[in-house]
C-alpha positions in Angstrom: 98.5 78.2 155.3 100.7 77.4 152.3 103.9 75.7 152.8 107.2 77.4 152.0 107.7 75.2 149.0 104.4 76.0 147.4 104.9 79.8 148.1 108.2 79.6 146.5 106.8 77.9 143.4 104.0 80.5 143.2 106.5 83.3 143.5 108.6 81.8 140.7 105.4 81.4 138.6 104.5 85.1 139.2 108.0 86.2 138.3 108.0 84.0 135.1 104.6 85.6 134.1 105.9 89.1 134.7 109.0 88.4 132.7 107.0 87.0 129.8 104.6 89.9 129.8 107.5 92.4 129.9 108.9 90.7 126.7 105.6 91.6 125.1 106.2 95.3 125.8 109.5 95.6 124.0 107.9 97.0 120.9 105.7 100.0 121.4 103.3 101.5 118.8 105.1 103.2 116.1 106.0 106.9 116.8 104.4 109.7 114.6 107.6 110.2 112.6 107.3 106.5 111.6 103.9 107.1 110.0 104.9 110.5 108.5 107.6 108.7 106.4 104.9 107.0 104.4 103.4 110.3 103.2 106.7 112.1 102.4 108.4 111.9 99.0 110.1 108.6 98.3 113.8 108.7 99.4 116.3 106.7 97.4 118.5 104.1 98.9 120.6 101.1 98.1 118.9 98.6 95.8 116.8 101.2 93.9 117.2 100.9 90.2 116.8 104.2 88.3 116.2 105.0 84.7 118.1 108.2 84.0 117.6 110.1 80.7 119.7 113.1 79.6 117.9 114.8 76.8 119.7 114.4 73.4 122.5 112.4 75.1 121.9 108.8 74.2 125.3 107.7 75.6 124.4 109.0 79.1 120.8 107.7 79.2 120.7 104.3 80.9 119.6 102.3 83.9 121.7 102.7 87.1 121.4 101.0 90.5 122.1 102.7 93.8 125.0 100.8 95.3 125.5 99.7 98.9 127.3 102.9 99.7 124.4 105.0 98.4 125.9 106.2 95.1 125.3 105.8 91.4 128.2 105.6 89.0 127.3 108.1 86.3 129.4 108.5 83.1 131.6 111.6 82.9 131.0 112.8 86.4 131.6 109.6 88.4 130.0 108.9 91.8 126.8 110.8 92.6 125.3 110.6 96.1 121.7 109.2 95.8 121.0 107.8 99.3 118.4 109.9 101.1 117.6 112.1 98.2 114.3 112.4 96.3 114.1 112.0 92.6 114.0 115.8 91.8 117.0 116.3 94.1 119.0 113.6 92.3 118.0 115.1 88.9 119.4 118.5 90.1 122.6 116.9 91.4 123.4 115.1 88.2 122.5 118.2 86.1 124.9 120.4 88.2 127.7 117.9 87.8 127.2 117.7 84.1 127.1 121.5 83.8 130.7 121.6 85.2 132.5 121.4 81.9 130.5 118.6 80.1 127.1 120.0 78.9 125.9 123.6 78.6 122.3 123.1 79.8 121.7 119.4 80.7 118.0 118.3 80.9 118.0 115.3 83.3 115.1 113.0 84.1 115.2 110.3 86.7 112.5 107.6 87.1 112.4 104.7 89.5 112.7 101.6 87.4 112.6 99.1 90.3 112.1 99.9 94.0 114.3 98.2 96.7 112.8 95.0 98.1 110.8 94.5 101.2 111.4 91.6 103.6 108.6 89.5 105.3 109.5 87.3 108.2 107.8 85.3 110.9 104.5 83.5 110.7 103.8 83.7 107.0 103.6 81.0 104.3 107.0 81.8 102.6 109.2 84.3 104.5 111.6 86.1 102.2 112.5 89.1 100.0 109.7 90.5 97.8 109.3 93.3 95.3 107.9 96.6 96.6 105.1 98.3 94.7 104.1 101.9 95.5 101.0 102.0 97.6 101.6 98.6 99.1 100.2 97.8 102.6 101.3 95.3 105.2 98.5 93.1 104.1 99.6 93.1 100.5 103.1 92.1 101.5 101.8 89.3 103.6 99.6 88.1 100.7 102.7 88.1 98.5 104.5 86.0 101.0 101.9 83.3 101.0 99.5 84.7 103.6 99.4 84.1 107.4 100.4 80.8 108.9 97.9 79.1 111.2 99.7 80.5 114.3 100.0 84.1 113.1 98.9 87.2 115.0 96.6 88.6 112.3 95.9 91.9 114.0 99.2 93.8 113.9 102.8 93.3 112.9 106.2 94.8 113.7 107.7 96.9 110.9 111.4 98.0 110.9 112.0 101.1 108.7 114.8 103.5 108.0 113.5 107.0 109.0 115.9 109.9 108.3 118.9 107.6 108.8 117.5 106.0 112.0 116.4 102.4 112.1 113.1 102.2 113.9 110.7 99.4 114.7 107.1 99.9 115.5 103.9 97.9 115.8 101.4 98.8 113.2 98.0 97.4 112.0 98.0 95.3 108.9 96.2 98.0 106.9 99.2 100.4 107.3 101.2 101.4 104.2 104.8 100.3 103.9 107.9 101.6 102.1 110.6 100.0 100.0 113.3 98.5 102.3 110.8 97.8 105.1 111.1 94.6 107.1 107.8 93.1 108.3 107.7 90.6 111.1 104.5 88.7 111.8 104.5 87.5 115.4 103.0 84.3 116.7 99.7 84.7 118.5 99.7 83.8 122.2 96.4 81.9 122.3 
């Protein structure tokens, strides 16, 4: 028969293990909409730098950055909402605004000059902010940040992403594609 003291210690041990394991379950595998975002057209957001060309309008053609509020300041028409739009949608929005009293038939082209950054944190060589390149995977981002540390969980990571205006975090394998603006967290392995 175990003494009351040993039973109490064993009970505390079991409770501590249960609490530790429940902490492991805070992040679930990423929902389907999380993965679908990687195959949808790229959505503009703060930090994207755009090269906008208006045919035969040298004074309007320039490089513009989407500001923190999600707008670009475009000559003649002022603020143009860019957050959440695709490149063709933004082209149409600028052309419509220019058509309202400025140009008869504006031909607007928008190209992404520089994508917004990604962030890599946790058990990597050099956590920080890195440039995003289309087609980038979690593994590419980890390589850019100096690779895994000796204590890193090298099987899967937690990625935080803005999906349709909702911030979501999901656990994904290191072969998954990422998007500009994603935050990647490499956890420490348990054993």
